[in-house]
OpenMM code with the backbone's topology and positions (N, CA, C; nanometers):
from openmm import Vec3, app, unit

residues = "UNK UNK UNK UNK UNK UNK UNK UNK UNK UNK UNK UNK UNK UNK UNK UNK UNK UNK UNK UNK UNK UNK UNK UNK UNK UNK UNK UNK UNK UNK UNK UNK UNK UNK UNK UNK UNK UNK UNK UNK UNK UNK UNK UNK UNK UNK UNK UNK UNK UNK UNK UNK UNK UNK UNK UNK UNK UNK UNK UNK UNK UNK UNK UNK UNK UNK UNK UNK UNK UNK UNK UNK UNK UNK UNK UNK UNK UNK UNK UNK UNK UNK UNK UNK UNK UNK UNK UNK UNK UNK UNK UNK UNK UNK UNK UNK UNK UNK UNK UNK UNK UNK UNK UNK UNK UNK UNK UNK UNK UNK UNK UNK UNK UNK UNK UNK UNK UNK UNK UNK UNK UNK UNK UNK UNK UNK UNK UNK UNK UNK UNK UNK UNK UNK UNK UNK UNK UNK UNK UNK UNK UNK UNK UNK UNK UNK UNK UNK UNK UNK UNK UNK UNK UNK UNK UNK UNK UNK UNK UNK UNK UNK UNK UNK UNK UNK UNK UNK UNK UNK UNK UNK UNK UNK UNK UNK UNK UNK UNK UNK UNK UNK UNK".split()
positions = [
    Vec3(20.8399, 6.3619, 3.4000),
    Vec3(20.9718, 6.3866, 3.4529),
    Vec3(21.0084, 6.5346, 3.4428),
    Vec3(20.9864, 6.5949, 3.3258),
    Vec3(21.0228, 6.7354, 3.3089),
    Vec3(20.9355, 6.8272, 3.3933),
    Vec3(20.8086, 6.7910, 3.4161),
    Vec3(20.7233, 6.8764, 3.4972),
    Vec3(20.7748, 6.8853, 3.6400),
    Vec3(20.8358, 6.7773, 3.6913),
    Vec3(20.8944, 6.7805, 3.8248),
    Vec3(21.0067, 6.8833, 3.8297),
    Vec3(21.0900, 6.8858, 3.7255),
    Vec3(21.1980, 6.9833, 3.7217),
    Vec3(21.1449, 7.1255, 3.7107),
    Vec3(21.0377, 7.1437, 3.6341),
    Vec3(20.9794, 7.2776, 3.6201),
    Vec3(20.9265, 7.3275, 3.7534),
    Vec3(20.8654, 7.2404, 3.8294),
    Vec3(20.8118, 7.2802, 3.9598),
    Vec3(20.9249, 7.3066, 4.0574),
    Vec3(21.0293, 7.2264, 4.0525),
    Vec3(21.1392, 7.2383, 4.1478),
    Vec3(21.2327, 7.3543, 4.1168),
    Vec3(21.2410, 7.3983, 3.9922),
    Vec3(21.3363, 7.5016, 3.9538),
    Vec3(21.3245, 7.6293, 4.0364),
    Vec3(21.2043, 7.6888, 4.0526),
    Vec3(21.1979, 7.8116, 4.1328),
    Vec3(21.2489, 7.7902, 4.2753),
    Vec3(21.2141, 7.6763, 4.3349),
    Vec3(21.2584, 7.6496, 4.4713),
    Vec3(21.4093, 7.6291, 4.4772),
    Vec3(21.4649, 7.5608, 4.3778),
    Vec3(21.6096, 7.5403, 4.3748),
    Vec3(21.6838, 7.6715, 4.3578),
    Vec3(21.6311, 7.7593, 4.2713),
    Vec3(21.6962, 7.8897, 4.2529),
    Vec3(21.6969, 7.9691, 4.3826),
    Vec3(21.5845, 7.9694, 4.4541),
    Vec3(21.5787, 8.0437, 4.5795),
    Vec3(21.6662, 7.9798, 4.6855),
    Vec3(21.6684, 7.8468, 4.6917),
    Vec3(21.7547, 7.7784, 4.7859),
    Vec3(21.9005, 7.8113, 4.7548),
    Vec3(21.9366, 7.8078, 4.6264),
    Vec3(22.0719, 7.8418, 4.5840),
    Vec3(22.1054, 7.9849, 4.6248),
    Vec3(22.0141, 8.0765, 4.5982),
    Vec3(22.0383, 8.2174, 4.6306),
    Vec3(22.0553, 8.2359, 4.7803),
    Vec3(21.9711, 8.1705, 4.8588),
    Vec3(21.9777, 8.1854, 5.0039),
    Vec3(22.1070, 8.1274, 5.0596),
    Vec3(22.1443, 8.0069, 5.0164),
    Vec3(22.2657, 7.9451, 5.0689),
    Vec3(22.3894, 8.0175, 5.0175),
    Vec3(22.3845, 8.0604, 4.8930),
    Vec3(22.4958, 8.1299, 4.8319),
    Vec3(22.5226, 8.2616, 4.9039),
    Vec3(22.4171, 8.3259, 4.9480),
    Vec3(22.4294, 8.4579, 5.0081),
    Vec3(22.4453, 8.4557, 5.1585),
    Vec3(22.4415, 8.3383, 5.2200),
    Vec3(22.4533, 8.3348, 5.3648),
    Vec3(22.5916, 8.3848, 5.4089),
    Vec3(22.6896, 8.3783, 5.3196),
    Vec3(22.8239, 8.4260, 5.3521),
    Vec3(22.8394, 8.5741, 5.3175),
    Vec3(22.7436, 8.6306, 5.2516),
    Vec3(22.7539, 8.7691, 5.2071),
    Vec3(22.6412, 8.8505, 5.2710),
    Vec3(22.5727, 8.9293, 5.1923),
    Vec3(22.4595, 9.0053, 5.2430),
    Vec3(22.3449, 8.9124, 5.2795),
    Vec3(22.2834, 8.9350, 5.3916),
    Vec3(22.1684, 8.8541, 5.4301),
    Vec3(22.0490, 8.8922, 5.3434),
    Vec3(21.9668, 8.7935, 5.3117),
    Vec3(21.8479, 8.8179, 5.2296),
    Vec3(21.7504, 8.9063, 5.3060),
    Vec3(21.6785, 8.9859, 5.2333),
    Vec3(21.5748, 9.0710, 5.2909),
    Vec3(21.4456, 9.0381, 5.2178),
    Vec3(21.3456, 8.9944, 5.2907),
    Vec3(21.2192, 8.9549, 5.2316),
    Vec3(21.1090, 9.0529, 5.2668),
    Vec3(21.0163, 9.0722, 5.1752),
    Vec3(20.8927, 9.1445, 5.2035),
    Vec3(20.7844, 9.0375, 5.2089),
    Vec3(20.7166, 9.0279, 5.3219),
    Vec3(20.6158, 8.9237, 5.3417),
    Vec3(20.4762, 8.9836, 5.3409),
    Vec3(20.3793, 8.8965, 5.3233),
    Vec3(20.2383, 8.9375, 5.3235),
    Vec3(20.2026, 9.0093, 5.4540),
    Vec3(20.2574, 8.9631, 5.5648),
    Vec3(20.2266, 9.0227, 5.6959),
    Vec3(20.2839, 9.1642, 5.7105),
    Vec3(20.3761, 9.2037, 5.6229),
    Vec3(20.4331, 9.3386, 5.6281),
    Vec3(20.3373, 9.4447, 5.5734),
    Vec3(20.2386, 9.4041, 5.4934),
    Vec3(20.1427, 9.4994, 5.4370),
    Vec3(20.0458, 9.5450, 5.5456),
    Vec3(20.0190, 9.6723, 5.5497),
    Vec3(19.9278, 9.7294, 5.6492),
    Vec3(19.8128, 9.8000, 5.5792),
    Vec3(19.6914, 9.7797, 5.6331),
    Vec3(19.5736, 9.8466, 5.5759),
    Vec3(19.5794, 9.9937, 5.6128),
    Vec3(19.5510, 10.0816, 5.5149),
    Vec3(19.5572, 10.2243, 5.5413),
    Vec3(19.4281, 10.2982, 5.5064),
    Vec3(19.3230, 10.2262, 5.4674),
    Vec3(19.1967, 10.2946, 5.4405),
    Vec3(19.0802, 10.2048, 5.4786),
    Vec3(18.9639, 10.2641, 5.4852),
    Vec3(18.8431, 10.1879, 5.5164),
    Vec3(18.8045, 10.0935, 5.4037),
    Vec3(18.8562, 10.1172, 5.2839),
    Vec3(18.8187, 10.0389, 5.1666),
    Vec3(18.9061, 9.9157, 5.1450),
    Vec3(19.0021, 9.8932, 5.2327),
    Vec3(19.0840, 9.7735, 5.2239),
    Vec3(19.2156, 9.7895, 5.1518),
    Vec3(19.2481, 9.9103, 5.1075),
    Vec3(19.3786, 9.9286, 5.0435),
    Vec3(19.4889, 9.9034, 5.1466),
    Vec3(19.5982, 9.8458, 5.0975),
    Vec3(19.7111, 9.8155, 5.1848),
    Vec3(19.8378, 9.8729, 5.1243),
    Vec3(19.9394, 9.8915, 5.2114),
    Vec3(20.0665, 9.9393, 5.1596),
    Vec3(20.1797, 9.8972, 5.2514),
    Vec3(20.2980, 9.9000, 5.1951),
    Vec3(20.4237, 9.8829, 5.2675),
    Vec3(20.5228, 9.9756, 5.2010),
    Vec3(20.6014, 10.0431, 5.2809),
    Vec3(20.7100, 10.1214, 5.2231),
    Vec3(20.8273, 10.1221, 5.3190),
    Vec3(20.9438, 10.1402, 5.2634),
    Vec3(21.0636, 10.1419, 5.3461),
    Vec3(21.1877, 10.1630, 5.2623),
    Vec3(21.2997, 10.1685, 5.3328),
    Vec3(21.4297, 10.1789, 5.2668),
    Vec3(21.4903, 10.0392, 5.2608),
    Vec3(21.5452, 10.0068, 5.1473),
    Vec3(21.6060, 9.8762, 5.1267),
    Vec3(21.7560, 9.8950, 5.1118),
    Vec3(21.8328, 9.8243, 5.1940),
    Vec3(21.9779, 9.8288, 5.1854),
    Vec3(22.0208, 9.7379, 5.0704),
    Vec3(22.0707, 9.7979, 4.9635),
    Vec3(22.1138, 9.7221, 4.8462),
    Vec3(22.2570, 9.6743, 4.8629),
    Vec3(22.3365, 9.7491, 4.9366),
    Vec3(22.4754, 9.7119, 4.9612),
    Vec3(22.5700, 9.8254, 4.9325),
    Vec3(22.6861, 9.8202, 4.9967),
    Vec3(22.7922, 9.9204, 4.9783),
    Vec3(22.7394, 10.0631, 4.9934),
    Vec3(22.6541, 10.0828, 5.0942),
    Vec3(22.6030, 10.2155, 5.1261),
    Vec3(22.4860, 10.2637, 5.0413),
    Vec3(22.4371, 10.1843, 4.9512),
    Vec3(22.3239, 10.2247, 4.8663),
    Vec3(22.1935, 10.1781, 4.9293),
    Vec3(22.1045, 10.2739, 4.9529),
    Vec3(21.9700, 10.2438, 5.0014),
    Vec3(21.8694, 10.2995, 4.9017),
    Vec3(21.7679, 10.2198, 4.8730),
    Vec3(21.6645, 10.2615, 4.7790),
    Vec3(21.5289, 10.2615, 4.8480),
    Vec3(21.4463, 10.3590, 4.8109),
    Vec3(21.3080, 10.3585, 4.8580),
    Vec3(21.2316, 10.2508, 4.7826),
    Vec3(21.1484, 10.1808, 4.8550),
    Vec3(21.0650, 10.0778, 4.7926),
    Vec3(20.9267, 10.0867, 4.8537),
    Vec3(20.8251, 10.0553, 4.7721),
    Vec3(20.6898, 10.0536, 4.8266),
    Vec3(20.6031, 9.9554, 4.7498),
    Vec3(20.5056, 9.9032, 4.8219),
    Vec3(20.4040, 9.8166, 4.7636),
    Vec3(20.2702, 9.8790, 4.7975),
    Vec3(20.1886, 9.9034, 4.6959),
    Vec3(20.0523, 9.9534, 4.7143),
    Vec3(19.9569, 9.8488, 4.6609),
    Vec3(19.8514, 9.8203, 4.7376),
    Vec3(19.7505, 9.7228, 4.6972),
    Vec3(19.6153, 9.7923, 4.6944),
    Vec3(19.5453, 9.7818, 4.5817),
    Vec3(19.4138, 9.8442, 4.5676),
    Vec3(19.3076, 9.7606, 4.6384),
    Vec3(19.1892, 9.8150, 4.6521),
    Vec3(19.0803, 9.7393, 4.7153),
    Vec3(19.0342, 9.6231, 4.6281),
    Vec3(19.0700, 9.6225, 4.5005),
    Vec3(19.0373, 9.5104, 4.4120),
    Vec3(19.1383, 9.3966, 4.4240),
    Vec3(19.2448, 9.4179, 4.5017),
    Vec3(19.3416, 9.3118, 4.5249),
    Vec3(19.4625, 9.3129, 4.4342),
    Vec3(19.4783, 9.4172, 4.3530),
    Vec3(19.5948, 9.4270, 4.2643),
    Vec3(19.6961, 9.5221, 4.3267),
    Vec3(19.8232, 9.4878, 4.3133),
    Vec3(19.9233, 9.5755, 4.3718),
    Vec3(20.0578, 9.5603, 4.3069),
    Vec3(20.1401, 9.6625, 4.3252),
    Vec3(20.2700, 9.6629, 4.2617),
    Vec3(20.3810, 9.7024, 4.3564),
    Vec3(20.5008, 9.6563, 4.3239),
    Vec3(20.6233, 9.6933, 4.3930),
    Vec3(20.6930, 9.7992, 4.3090),
    Vec3(20.7243, 9.9106, 4.3723),
    Vec3(20.8004, 10.0159, 4.3046),
    Vec3(20.9330, 10.0289, 4.3769),
    Vec3(21.0410, 10.0046, 4.3020),
    Vec3(21.1770, 10.0182, 4.3556),
    Vec3(21.2678, 10.0569, 4.2387),
    Vec3(21.3476, 10.1590, 4.2592),
    Vec3(21.4385, 10.2104, 4.1555),
    Vec3(21.3614, 10.2334, 4.0256),
    Vec3(21.4007, 10.1678, 3.9170),
    Vec3(21.3364, 10.1862, 3.7865),
    Vec3(21.2229, 10.0883, 3.7610),
    Vec3(21.1876, 10.0047, 3.8579),
    Vec3(21.0885, 9.8987, 3.8370),
    Vec3(20.9520, 9.9330, 3.8967),
    Vec3(20.8480, 9.8914, 3.8278),
    Vec3(20.7101, 9.8957, 3.8775),
    Vec3(20.6501, 9.7606, 3.8403),
    Vec3(20.6509, 9.6673, 3.9354),
    Vec3(20.6176, 9.5278, 3.9082),
    Vec3(20.4888, 9.4866, 3.9775),
    Vec3(20.4063, 9.4113, 3.9074),
    Vec3(20.2785, 9.3625, 3.9614),
    Vec3(20.3060, 9.2373, 4.0447),
    Vec3(20.3234, 9.2541, 4.1760),
    Vec3(20.3614, 9.1434, 4.2627),
    Vec3(20.2485, 9.0957, 4.3534),
    Vec3(20.1366, 9.1674, 4.3549),
    Vec3(20.0237, 9.1303, 4.4409),
    Vec3(19.8991, 9.1159, 4.3550),
    Vec3(19.8322, 9.0026, 4.3669),
    Vec3(19.7075, 8.9826, 4.2933),
    Vec3(19.6212, 8.8816, 4.3685),
    Vec3(19.5120, 8.9284, 4.4215),
    Vec3(19.4169, 8.8396, 4.4891),
    Vec3(19.2809, 8.8449, 4.4202),
    Vec3(19.2796, 8.8974, 4.2960),
    Vec3(19.1578, 8.9073, 4.2168),
    Vec3(19.1619, 8.8012, 4.1076),
    Vec3(19.0736, 8.6999, 4.1132),
    Vec3(19.0825, 8.5887, 4.0181),
    Vec3(19.0355, 8.6205, 3.8765),
    Vec3(19.0147, 8.7469, 3.8415),
    Vec3(18.9652, 8.7816, 3.7087),
    Vec3(19.0579, 8.7310, 3.5979),
    Vec3(19.1886, 8.7467, 3.6133),
    Vec3(19.2832, 8.6996, 3.5118),
    Vec3(19.3629, 8.5801, 3.5619),
    Vec3(19.3981, 8.5823, 3.6828),
    Vec3(19.4807, 8.4816, 3.7464),
    Vec3(19.5320, 8.5465, 3.8727),
    Vec3(19.5386, 8.4712, 3.9794),
    Vec3(19.5850, 8.5333, 4.1026),
    Vec3(19.7069, 8.4611, 4.1547),
    Vec3(19.7823, 8.5287, 4.2400),
    Vec3(19.9014, 8.4704, 4.2977),
    Vec3(19.8623, 8.3902, 4.4205),
    Vec3(19.9201, 8.2729, 4.4340),
    Vec3(19.8971, 8.1927, 4.5531),
    Vec3(19.9446, 8.2737, 4.6734),
    Vec3(19.8662, 8.2800, 4.7772),
    Vec3(19.8910, 8.3629, 4.8963),
    Vec3(19.8872, 8.5122, 4.8640),
    Vec3(19.8370, 8.5501, 4.7502),
    Vec3(19.8144, 8.6859, 4.6996),
    Vec3(19.9411, 8.7675, 4.6708),
    Vec3(20.0528, 8.7350, 4.7333),
    Vec3(20.1759, 8.8114, 4.7119),
    Vec3(20.2866, 8.7162, 4.6691),
    Vec3(20.3550, 8.7505, 4.5592),
    Vec3(20.4705, 8.6714, 4.5185),
    Vec3(20.5815, 8.6876, 4.6224),
    Vec3(20.6705, 8.5899, 4.6293),
    Vec3(20.7840, 8.5997, 4.7209),
    Vec3(20.8810, 8.7030, 4.6659),
    Vec3(20.9156, 8.8008, 4.7497),
    Vec3(21.0067, 8.9075, 4.7101),
    Vec3(21.1317, 8.8926, 4.7953),
    Vec3(21.2411, 8.8572, 4.7312),
    Vec3(21.3658, 8.8290, 4.8004),
    Vec3(21.4740, 8.9197, 4.7449),
    Vec3(21.5409, 8.9909, 4.8319),
    Vec3(21.6548, 9.0735, 4.7920),
    Vec3(21.7801, 9.0046, 4.8429),
    Vec3(21.8560, 8.9468, 4.7515),
    Vec3(21.9761, 8.8706, 4.7864),
    Vec3(22.0867, 8.9034, 4.6874),
    Vec3(22.2109, 8.8911, 4.7334),
    Vec3(22.3248, 8.9122, 4.6457),
    Vec3(22.3447, 8.7863, 4.5622),
    Vec3(22.2718, 8.7752, 4.4543),
    Vec3(22.2673, 8.6534, 4.3726),
    Vec3(22.3970, 8.6298, 4.2960),
    Vec3(22.4608, 8.7359, 4.2481),
    Vec3(22.5806, 8.7199, 4.1647),
    Vec3(22.7109, 8.7555, 4.2384),
    Vec3(22.7051, 8.7692, 4.3710),
    Vec3(22.8238, 8.7906, 4.4556),
    Vec3(22.9025, 8.9170, 4.4205),
    Vec3(22.8324, 9.0238, 4.3781),
    Vec3(22.9006, 9.1497, 4.3475),
    Vec3(22.8939, 9.2492, 4.4633),
    Vec3(22.8328, 9.2087, 4.5752),
    Vec3(22.8223, 9.2965, 4.6912),
    Vec3(22.6949, 9.3792, 4.6937),
    Vec3(22.6079, 9.3616, 4.5945),
    Vec3(22.4808, 9.4334, 4.5880),
    Vec3(22.3660, 9.3328, 4.5845),
    Vec3(22.2594, 9.3645, 4.6523),
    Vec3(22.1422, 9.2771, 4.6518),
    Vec3(22.0709, 9.2854, 4.5173),
    Vec3(22.0309, 9.1713, 4.4704),
    Vec3(21.9529, 9.1598, 4.3476),
    Vec3(21.8110, 9.1218, 4.3878),
    Vec3(21.7178, 9.1398, 4.2987),
    Vec3(21.5765, 9.1159, 4.3273),
    Vec3(21.5344, 8.9823, 4.2660),
    Vec3(21.4870, 8.8922, 4.3508),
    Vec3(21.4401, 8.7616, 4.3061),
    Vec3(21.2936, 8.7507, 4.3470),
    Vec3(21.2068, 8.7353, 4.2479),
    Vec3(21.0625, 8.7275, 4.2726),
    Vec3(21.0150, 8.5933, 4.2192),
    Vec3(20.9423, 8.5211, 4.3043),
    Vec3(20.8952, 8.3890, 4.2624),
    Vec3(20.7614, 8.3586, 4.3288),
    Vec3(20.6959, 8.2571, 4.2797),
    Vec3(20.5693, 8.2150, 4.3372),
    Vec3(20.4909, 8.1318, 4.2388),
    Vec3(20.3605, 8.1268, 4.2624),
    Vec3(20.2726, 8.0458, 4.1785),
    Vec3(20.1496, 8.1285, 4.1418),
    Vec3(20.1124, 8.1191, 4.0142),
    Vec3(19.9910, 8.1849, 3.9643),
    Vec3(19.8831, 8.0784, 3.9502),
    Vec3(19.7640, 8.1092, 3.9975),
    Vec3(19.6491, 8.0197, 3.9839),
    Vec3(19.5529, 8.0817, 3.8839),
    Vec3(19.5211, 8.0065, 3.7789),
    Vec3(19.4270, 8.0534, 3.6781),
    Vec3(19.2934, 7.9850, 3.7031),
    Vec3(19.1896, 8.0657, 3.7254),
    Vec3(19.0574, 8.0151, 3.7623),
    Vec3(18.9624, 8.0121, 3.6432),
    Vec3(18.8653, 7.9243, 3.6505),
    Vec3(18.7545, 7.9210, 3.5546),
    Vec3(18.6679, 8.0433, 3.5817),
    Vec3(18.6167, 8.1046, 3.4766),
    Vec3(18.5399, 8.2288, 3.4938),
    Vec3(18.4073, 8.2094, 3.5664),
    Vec3(18.3378, 8.0983, 3.5423),
    Vec3(18.2075, 8.0779, 3.6057),
    Vec3(18.2160, 7.9964, 3.7349),
    Vec3(18.3129, 7.9075, 3.7430),
    Vec3(18.3230, 7.8216, 3.8607),
    Vec3(18.4452, 7.8613, 3.9427),
    Vec3(18.4366, 7.8371, 4.0707),
    Vec3(18.5496, 7.8632, 4.1589),
    Vec3(18.6420, 7.7412, 4.1552),
    Vec3(18.7084, 7.7244, 4.0410),
    Vec3(18.7901, 7.6056, 4.0169),
    Vec3(18.9200, 7.6471, 3.9502),
    Vec3(19.0312, 7.5980, 4.0024),
    Vec3(19.1617, 7.6272, 3.9437),
    Vec3(19.1786, 7.5417, 3.8187),
    Vec3(19.2022, 7.6068, 3.7050),
    Vec3(19.2236, 7.5356, 3.5789),
    Vec3(19.3699, 7.4971, 3.5605),
    Vec3(19.4572, 7.5850, 3.6017),
    Vec3(19.5997, 7.5593, 3.5810),
    Vec3(19.6806, 7.6385, 3.6824),
    Vec3(19.7973, 7.5840, 3.7166),
    Vec3(19.8916, 7.6508, 3.8061),
    Vec3(20.0211, 7.6730, 3.7296),
    Vec3(20.0802, 7.7884, 3.7519),
    Vec3(20.2060, 7.8211, 3.6845),
    Vec3(20.3070, 7.8716, 3.7869),
    Vec3(20.4211, 7.8034, 3.7983),
    Vec3(20.5305, 7.8494, 3.8831),
    Vec3(20.6084, 7.9554, 3.8064),
    Vec3(20.6418, 8.0643, 3.8745),
    Vec3(20.7111, 8.1748, 3.8076),
    Vec3(20.8350, 8.2172, 3.8875),
    Vec3(20.9362, 8.2625, 3.8147),
    Vec3(21.0585, 8.3169, 3.8745),
    Vec3(21.1057, 8.4323, 3.7877),
    Vec3(21.1403, 8.5423, 3.8521),
    Vec3(21.1983, 8.6586, 3.7846),
    Vec3(21.3220, 8.6990, 3.8642),
    Vec3(21.4329, 8.7242, 3.7965),
    Vec3(21.5539, 8.7715, 3.8629),
    Vec3(21.5964, 8.9024, 3.7972),
    Vec3(21.6149, 9.0041, 3.8802),
    Vec3(21.6589, 9.1360, 3.8352),
    Vec3(21.7922, 9.1665, 3.9031),
    Vec3(21.8969, 9.1885, 3.8236),
    Vec3(22.0294, 9.2203, 3.8766),
    Vec3(22.0409, 9.3711, 3.8961),
    Vec3(22.1081, 9.4106, 4.0040),
    Vec3(22.1266, 9.5522, 4.0333),
    Vec3(22.2532, 9.6030, 3.9647),
    Vec3(22.2406, 9.7168, 3.8965),
    Vec3(22.3538, 9.7828, 3.8325),
    Vec3(22.3886, 9.9046, 3.9182),
    Vec3(22.5018, 9.9017, 3.9912),
    Vec3(22.5338, 10.0115, 4.0829),
    Vec3(22.5662, 10.1439, 4.0135),
    Vec3(22.6182, 10.1388, 3.8915),
    Vec3(22.6491, 10.2634, 3.8206),
    Vec3(22.5210, 10.3403, 3.7870),
    Vec3(22.4205, 10.2679, 3.7390),
    Vec3(22.2940, 10.3310, 3.7013),
    Vec3(22.1941, 10.3354, 3.8157),
    Vec3(22.2240, 10.2607, 3.9230),
    Vec3(22.1323, 10.2457, 4.0370),
    Vec3(21.9953, 10.1985, 3.9887),
    Vec3(22.0003, 10.0963, 3.9028),
    Vec3(21.8792, 10.0384, 3.8450),
    Vec3(21.8888, 9.8862, 3.8444),
    Vec3(21.7725, 9.8234, 3.8312),
    Vec3(21.7658, 9.6790, 3.8163),
    Vec3(21.7383, 9.6456, 3.6697),
    Vec3(21.7930, 9.5323, 3.6258),
    Vec3(21.7667, 9.4847, 3.4908),
    Vec3(21.7317, 9.3368, 3.4989),
    Vec3(21.6211, 9.3002, 3.4329),
    Vec3(21.5804, 9.1603, 3.4359),
    Vec3(21.6798, 9.0757, 3.3580),
    Vec3(21.7273, 8.9695, 3.4217),
    Vec3(21.8227, 8.8800, 3.3551),
    Vec3(21.7669, 8.7384, 3.3440),
    Vec3(21.6543, 8.7108, 3.4102),
    Vec3(21.5957, 8.5766, 3.4014),
    Vec3(21.4450, 8.5868, 3.4208),
    Vec3(21.3728, 8.5092, 3.3399),
    Vec3(21.2267, 8.5054, 3.3496),
    Vec3(21.1800, 8.3643, 3.3170),
    Vec3(21.1029, 8.3074, 3.4073),
    Vec3(21.0356, 8.1807, 3.3807),
    Vec3(20.8881, 8.2048, 3.4112),
    Vec3(20.8149, 8.2507, 3.3117),
    Vec3(20.6730, 8.2838, 3.3266),
    Vec3(20.6141, 8.3095, 3.1882),
    Vec3(20.4826, 8.3000, 3.1796),
    Vec3(20.4148, 8.3273, 3.0527),
    Vec3(20.3817, 8.4759, 3.0372),
    Vec3(20.4220, 8.5578, 3.1332),
    Vec3(20.3880, 8.7004, 3.1324),
    Vec3(20.5043, 8.7803, 3.1888),
    Vec3(20.4990, 8.9112, 3.1701),
    Vec3(20.5958, 9.0020, 3.2319),
    Vec3(20.5361, 9.0564, 3.3599),
    Vec3(20.6196, 9.0815, 3.4585),
    Vec3(20.5700, 9.1375, 3.5844),
    Vec3(20.5220, 9.2813, 3.5702),
    Vec3(20.5594, 9.3478, 3.4626),
    Vec3(20.5091, 9.4835, 3.4403),
    Vec3(20.3609, 9.4810, 3.4046),
    Vec3(20.3117, 9.3662, 3.3548),
    Vec3(20.1715, 9.3521, 3.3143),
    Vec3(20.0905, 9.2647, 3.4087),
    Vec3(20.1518, 9.1686, 3.4740),
    Vec3(20.0799, 9.0745, 3.5594),
    Vec3(20.0349, 8.9530, 3.4802),
    Vec3(19.9628, 8.8599, 3.5464),
    Vec3(19.9222, 8.7354, 3.4797),
    Vec3(19.8472, 8.7604, 3.3495),
    Vec3(19.8694, 8.6725, 3.2550),
    Vec3(19.8221, 8.6923, 3.1187),
    Vec3(19.6813, 8.6425, 3.0949),
    Vec3(19.6014, 8.7256, 3.0340),
    Vec3(19.4677, 8.6879, 2.9903),
    Vec3(19.4762, 8.5840, 2.8782),
    Vec3(19.5797, 8.5943, 2.7955),
    Vec3(19.5960, 8.5026, 2.6832),
    Vec3(19.6080, 8.3590, 2.7329),
    Vec3(19.6892, 8.3360, 2.8354),
    Vec3(19.7048, 8.2010, 2.8885),
    Vec3(19.5733, 8.1500, 2.9454),
    Vec3(19.5012, 8.2355, 3.0165),
    Vec3(19.3739, 8.1934, 3.0739),
    Vec3(19.2756, 8.1550, 2.9629),
    Vec3(19.2690, 8.2347, 2.8580),
    Vec3(19.1802, 8.2030, 2.7455),
    Vec3(19.2199, 8.0711, 2.6805),
    Vec3(19.3501, 8.0466, 2.6649),
    Vec3(19.3983, 7.9220, 2.6064),
    Vec3(19.3573, 7.8027, 2.6917),
    Vec3(19.3700, 7.8153, 2.8214),
    Vec3(19.3313, 7.7074, 2.9127),
    Vec3(19.1824, 7.6779, 2.8991),
    Vec3(19.0996, 7.7824, 2.8949),
    Vec3(18.9545, 7.7625, 2.8837),
    Vec3(18.9172, 7.7027, 2.7488),
    Vec3(18.9876, 7.7415, 2.6428),
    Vec3(18.9613, 7.6822, 2.5112),
    Vec3(18.9945, 7.5336, 2.5121),
    Vec3(19.1059, 7.4969, 2.5756),
    Vec3(19.1422, 7.3552, 2.5859),
    Vec3(19.0367, 7.2766, 2.6630),
    Vec3(18.9855, 7.3363, 2.7702),
    Vec3(18.8822, 7.2705, 2.8501),
    Vec3(18.7539, 7.2510, 2.7686),
    Vec3(18.7141, 7.3516, 2.6918),
    Vec3(18.5932, 7.3404, 2.6093),
    Vec3(18.6108, 7.2351, 2.5000),
    Vec3(18.7287, 7.2299, 2.4393),
    Vec3(18.7567, 7.1300, 2.3371),
    Vec3(18.7516, 6.9895, 2.3962),
    Vec3(18.8027, 6.9728, 2.5141),
    Vec3(18.8000, 6.8433, 2.5826),
    Vec3(18.6562, 6.7989, 2.6083),
    Vec3(18.5699, 6.8916, 2.6496),
    Vec3(18.4280, 6.8596, 2.6729),
    Vec3(18.3586, 6.8208, 2.5438),
    Vec3(18.3912, 6.8899, 2.4340),
    Vec3(18.3318, 6.8569, 2.3037),
    Vec3(18.3696, 6.7152, 2.2605),
    Vec3(18.4946, 6.6798, 2.2799),
    Vec3(18.5404, 6.5455, 2.2448),
    Vec3(18.4711, 6.4400, 2.3294),
    Vec3(18.4526, 6.4680, 2.4565),
    Vec3(18.3861, 6.3723, 2.5465),
    Vec3(18.2415, 6.3513, 2.5062),
    Vec3(18.1750, 6.4571, 2.4606),
    Vec3(18.0343, 6.4449, 2.4167),
    Vec3(18.0228, 6.3592, 2.2909),
    Vec3(18.1217, 6.3721, 2.2012),
    Vec3(18.1181, 6.2950, 2.0759),
    Vec3(18.1375, 6.1455, 2.1023),
    Vec3(18.2079, 6.1115, 2.2054),
    Vec3(18.2347, 5.9704, 2.2342),
    Vec3(18.1209, 5.9115, 2.3058),
] * unit.nanometer
topology = app.Topology()
chain = topology.addChain("A")
for resn in residues:
    res = topology.addResidue(resn, chain)
    for name in ("N", "CA", "C"):
        topology.addAtom(name, app.Element.getBySymbol(name[0]), res)
């Protein structure tokens, strides 16, 4: 029962944010299709100005390396939002959902990042565990900065998916195999 709520929570938060903001600032999304390749080696990028509200525009950019790791840089934040390299864990569809919506109705867009992390087995191309994640960063107009006010994840976006969780999952899998052999 609780796992259903855990899975539904990120979607409910985004649905709430979208419906809540339909009367205010329209949401602005950065999608996977917005990234453009800029080198022969497969690096991709997106950059632009983001309207935060009340005349404030911020530069934002996403850079993706040829290894599939990438970050969003906006105001004071440098967040790992792109990961298509299964070494530690990768994001489903490689890019987390990036939504700029006025979540708290103050007239400024806040940053809502959500998605799913897939943790793979190191030797096999097999998903060991899936983790739904949500991060909410509120915009402070005086400082022109974002501050994280909500996190539902086993890691921080400044670091990306956690090696610790992946190791824990693999240890559980090995323990399960040992028990099966004993029986």
